[in-house]
N, C-alpha and C positions, 0 to 999 in steps of 0.2 A: 633461512630467510633470504629474500632478495634485498638489495641495498635499500630500497624504499621501506621495506618492513623493518629493517634494522634501525633506520632513522626514526620511524614512527614509534617503535618500542622504547626508544630512549628519550622521548619527549612527551610532555603533556601540552597539547596545543591550546593556545588561547582561544576561547570561544567568544566571538564578537557579540553574541547575544547572551553571554553569561549563563549558559544552560547548566543547570545543576540538578542533582538527584533530589527527589522529594524527600522530606523528612519522614521518619517513621516507616521507611520502606520495609516491606515484608515479602516473603516468598509467595509466588502465585499458587493459588489453590487448584488451578487447572493443570491437567496432565502435561508433562513435557512433550507429549506427542501432539499437542494442539497445533494446528496450522490454519491457514486461511484457504478458503475455496474460491469459487468463481464470484466475480463481481457482476451485477446486473445493472444495466443502464438503459435509460430512454434516449433514443436518437431521433432526429427528424427524417433522415433518409437512410434506409437500410443499404441500398446500393452504394451510396457515397461512403458510408461507414465501412462496409466490407472492403471497398477498394483501398481506403486509407489503412485499415488494420492489416491487410494482406501485403500491400506494396510498400508502405512506409514502415510499419512496425515489424512485420514478419510473422504475423499470426496466420494460422490456417483455418478456414471455415470448416467446421465439423458437421453441423447439421443445420439445415435452413428450412424455415416455413414461410408463410406469406408475410408475416410481420415480425419474425423472430429468427435470430441466427446465433449459434454458439461458435466461439472461436477458441483456438488453443494452440499448443505446441506438442508435436508428436503424439497426438490423440488425447492429451490432457486438457480438459475444459478449463479455461481461465477467465473467459469473458462471455456474457450473454447480452445481446443487444435486442431491444424491443422497439420497433418503429412506431412513432406517433407523428404522422405528417403535420408539419407546421409547428412542432415543438420548438420553443425558444430557449436560448441559452439561459442558464440559471445563475444569476449574480445577485449578491445582497441577501442570500438566504443561507441556511444551514445546508449540509449535504456533503458531496464528495469534494475533497481538496485534490487528492490524486489517488489512483491505485498504483501499486508498485510491482513491476515484474522483476523477479530475481533470476538472473542468469547464473549458470554454474561456475564459470571461470572468468577471470579478468580479460582473457583474450576474447571471450564472447562479447563483452561490453565494448572492447576496442573494435571488433569487427562491425558491430552495429553502428558505432560512431563514425567509422570510415564510410559506411553505407550512407548514413545521414548527410555527411559532408558532400559526397558525390552527387546525391539526389537533391541537395539543397532543401532538406527537410527543416523547417523552422524549429528552433529549439528555444526553450524558455530559461534554461539554466544548466550549468555543469558544476557540480559541487563535490568536494571531498568532506565527508562527515566523520572521518577517522575510522569509524566502524564499517564504512562502506564508501564506494565511489558511485556517483549517481548522475544521470542525465535526465533532464525534464523537458516535456513538450506537452501539447494539447491536441485533442482530436478535433474534427470539424465542428463538433457541438460544444467545444470548450471544456470537455472533461479532461481533467489533469491526469498526466501519465508520468510515471518515473520508471526508468530502466536502470537497474543497478546490479552491482556485484558486491558481495561481502568481503571484507578483509578477514584473514584467518582469525578464528574465534579466540585463539590464545592471546592475541594482541589486546583484546578489549573485554573479555569475559570478566564480570565482576567489577568493571570500571566504567560502565556505560554513562552514568551520570557525570563523571569527571572527564571522560574522554570524548563523548559525542559532541561534534562541533559542526560549523558550516564555514568552509574555506574554499577558495577557487580550486577547481579540479586541475591537476597537472596533465593537460591534454597531451603534451609531448611524450610524457612517460607512458601514458595509456596507449597511445598509438605506437609506441615503441615495442609493444607486444607483437606487432605484425611485421612481416618481412617487407611488405610494400602496401601501405594503406590505400594507395591509388588503385591497386588492382586486386586487393583482397576480396575474394568472392563472398557474397551474402545472398542467401536465398530465403532463409526463415530463421526465427529464433530457435535455439538449439533444444534438443531433448534435455529434460531436466529443468527447464524453465518453470518456475512456480509463481504463485501469487505471494510475494514475500511479505507485504504489509499493505494496509489501507490507511490513508490519512483523511480525517474528516474535518469539515467545518462545523463548529459547534457554537452554541449560544453562550455557554459559560464553562470554564474549566473545572471548577470545584465539583459541580454536580455531575460532570462527565466522568471525572476520576472516581467519584463515589459509586457511579453505576458500573463502570467497567472493572473496577478493583473490588469493591465491597459486595457487589451483587453477582457479577459474572465470574469473578475470581482471577482476573489478570493481576500481575504485579506492576506497580508503578516504577518505571526505570529511571525516568528523568522528568523534570517539570520546570518550565519557565514561568514562574509566577502564575498570573491569571491569563497568560497568553497561549501557552502550549503545554501538552503533556504527552508522554510516550509510555505505552504499556505493553507487556508481553507475557508469555508463558514460557517456562523452561529456561529462563535466563537469556533469551534472545534479546537483541538490542531494542526492537519493538515490532510487534505485530499490528498494533494500532497506534496511530498518531491522531492528535486532535488540536485544533487551534481556533482562536477567535479573531485572527487578523482581519478577516473580511466579514465576520458573522457575529460579533459580540451582540447579544440580545436579540438576534434575528430569529425569524420563524422559518419553518420548513417551506420549500418551494410549493407554490400552488399548482393545480393541474395545468397541463399545457407547457410545462418546462422540460427541457432535456436534463434529467436529474438521476440521482442514485435510486435504483429500485430496491436493491439490497446488497449488503456485503455478507459473505458467508464465513462463519467460524466453524472449523471442523474439530470437534473434540476427540480426545483419545479413546474414550469408551462410553458405552451407553449409560453406565452408572453416573458419570459426570453430567450427562444431559438431564437425567432425573434430578440431580442435585441442583443444577442451575434452574430448572423449572420451579423447584420448591422455593429457592431463594427469591426468584422473580415474584412469585405469588406472595411471599412473606413481606416483600417491600412494596406491595401494592400494584405491581404490573400484571397485565393480563396477556400472557403469551398465547399466540395462535398456534395450536398444535396440529401437525399433519403427520402422515405416515413416515416421512423421512426427517422430521425435525420439528423445530418450533421457531416462530417468528416473533419479534418484539421490536418496538421503537425505543431508542435511547432517549434521554431527557431532551435532546434537541430535535427529536423527530426523525433521526436517521434510522432507516430500517435495517435490522440485523437478523440474519437467519442462522440458527445453530443446529448443527447436524453431527452425525458420528461418522468418522472415516472408516 
């Protein structure tokens, strides 16, 4: 362990929001191989968005059409943008709170932060969540973005509810990973970058937990009363976050908004997809089936696409 890991392993950080594990926690029914796939968003200007995601974030355009572009890292698709000229920012509705890009190493996060400082990229926050270290920003359409790296799993596995917190990021420690932050080169996000999790704005927490846990099969890892919940498969700290901070009782965004088009859940095997379809139908949902998966809206109207990796 490095000195910071030793310090973290020996303490239980106070959580200013008193984040606690939900009672009656049970193992996820989904495969440990479950991951997240690409996030699809509506944007107002494809050219503006491509420039931002390439120059500021470090994603590479993979395939472009007249109104659509896919972007990723080292050939892995992470984001799909669909242009709707005149689309307005979506606020006061359910939808995307942020999507979160997971980089492989702490040094990768430090390299991006040094790049952001040099290029004066506006940031919305820098946080230490104990399970991870995270940097927050938004794209030109107001879509929330997190770039983060995980702390070693041995520090938090089985303790997510007690350990996950929100504290200020130790920027000096992070940049200390680099020989010289002022000159550290940055061209793009590294190979191995994945869609680590998606955090949603929802109308109500209880019905959200009931859907993602009892229907889809995620495990509830932590819950902040009626304000927020975090769910995952395979013991990860969270693949899905949900909160009501800006959206309690809200409706989905109407047409003409720059909004979430879909978040993708990649299941471990085809059998699980069949099981999820059956559970959705048993609970009164009507999933839309296609050759590569099925789509459904959660109770807050957030579009989810389930497929097999």
